[in-house]
C-alpha positions, 0 to 999 in steps of 0.5 A: 060909083067909077069915074072914067076920063078920057086924057090928053096923053103923051106919046111916042111919035112914030114920025120920029121913031124908026121902030117903037118895039125899041122904046117899049119896055117891061114895067118898071118891076119886071126889070132886072138890072140885065133889062134895063142894061139891054134895054139902055143898049136898044134905043136913047129913047127907051122910056126905061130911063124915065121909069127905072133909069140907072144910078150913078155917082153921086147920086142923092135920091132923097134931095128933090133938086138931085142929081138923082134917078127922078131928076134925069128922069124928068130932063129926059121927058122935058128933052124928047118933048122939046125933040118931038120924040114924045108928042102930046094928043091935042084932044082927049082919047082913050086908048083901045089895048088888046093883047094876043098871046099864048098860055098854057098851050093855049091862044088868048086875047085880051081887052082893056081899055086905057084911061084916066081913073078918079082916085078914090080911097079903099074904104069907099068901095069903088076901087079896092085892092086885092094882095099885100104889098111891100113898103119899098117901092112905094117910096121911089114911086112918090120920088118920081111921080112928084118930080116928073108930074106924070103918070109914067105906066098904067096902072091894071084893074078889074071891073064888073062887067058879066055881059061884057057891054063895054068891050061889046062898044069898044071892039064896035068902035076899033072893028073899022080900022087897023090899030094906032099901034101894033108892036112886040116888047122885045123880051116878051114877043110872043105877045103881040100888042095893038092900040087903038086911039079912040076920041070921038067925043060919042063913043068917049061920052058911052063909054064914061056912061057905062064905066059909071054904073060900076063898082067894086073895081079891084086892083090887079096889078100896080098897088104901088103905085095907085098908093103912091097916086093916092099919097100924091093926091092928098098933097096936091089937094093940101098945096091947091085947096081950091082945085077942082074935082077933075084936076089931073091930081085927082086921077091916075093912069090905068088899064081897065079890063073886065073881070069876065074878058076871055083872055084873062090869065092868072098864072101862079107865082113859085116861093123859093126859100133862100138864105136861110137853113135853120129848118133841113128840108129832111125836118120840113118834109116830116113836120109837114106829115102831120097835117099833109100826105106826102107822095114823091113825084118823078119829076117838075112836069108831073109835080106840076100837074098834079098841083094844078089839078086839084081842086081845091088848090090845097096840093103843093109840090116841093123840091129841096136839092136832088136828094130831096127830089120833087115831093107832094103835100096834100092838106090831109083835109079841108078844114084843117086851114082853118084850124091852123090860120089863127088870123083874123080872116074869113074862111075864104081867105084862110082856103086861098093856097097862097094863106096854107102855103105863108101862113102854114108851111112856111111860117109854121112848118119851115119857121122861115121868120116873118121878117125874111118874108116883108124884107124879101130877104129870104123869098123869090118869087118866080113864075118859072118854075124852072129857075128855082130848081135851077137856083137850088142845084147851084147851091144859090137856095134852099127850097122850093113851094110850087102852088096853083093860081088864085083864081078870079073868083076867089080874087072877087070874093077876097076883095069883096070882104075887104080883106087883102091876100098874102103878097103875090098872091096873084100874076096876070099875064102878060103885064101892061108894057111900058112906053104906050102913054103918060098922063101928065099931072101938072097942078093946072091940068084938068080932064 
């Protein structure tokens, strides 16, 4: 069962900073070179210097003693602690994390709990992955973790709670006072981020007891960091074989959200193919006619609307430039997905929109090399559907497939089977921003 603990977090000290907005950031995997540079300019204490620092001449990422981005991250961390920019909590606490935002023109509020969660191997069934990941980021995050000996961000974990009992408990506690932190992140300024610290031992015990009943939790975001946490835990257990179960390195910092939280929003991730010319857009459409009905659509908005309203998610938008225009590809028969996808997967996995997209449209019809997808040399992933259209019109991409969002019931079913979805199958919106809390994982740290 799930073991969830309060912890003595490290947080930015508002007494030392005029504007907390200037030191928080998007999570590391959402920060590109432009964002990184702007965060650096924003404030000398911005968390980006720790989670995704700039590479400098002479860096050797493989050397534990540096110089590299990891040793500089540790130096920043230690310096900011010494200066009081970062401050350690005096007693263990949970942190209630509320995000208020709009999606699809509708207002939402999502409630989460920042906590230390005991790492468990996936075959135990307590915590499950739900999608495939790329290998590269794991090595990078492991180097940062080994050097820092701290979780610098939270991963995002979903837990089953049909009645939202944990939410009710948290709401009761925070309703009596304003948030301890109320901020918007500069590049996602339509999302209000609020934090309440809960250090009352009675409330902490009640939450821990409620969470101890849970099983079948699902990683929503942070598969790389969870895998990194497992690797780090295993090496630390070998180094410190007598360490108790509550040693901090046995845990990972996470934001826990109920699977039935009314603010849980999943967005689609569209696939732009680039650096690929082996199959023309005309040939793709011609090959697709065998299994898909194809209809020309006048514009992007109408195309997306048709994609999103298909009951099974088996309608896909396609754009290959002004000559091709927008096309709607709809699978002719629901049984085709199971027939054409010959991999050893359940019918539910084969019926996923992203499975049909990857295994049939990209691999079989467009014949995009699997390796080009795996190493991301031929694919770009987009939340904003307009960006790939602009890229293609500018000659920087070949074509794009638009896909509908994966539904929460599908995520639960697939993870419950022990299966893993294709990469980027889900985009939980909004992301958990960085710079809210850090979890120290020194060898002698206990929870």
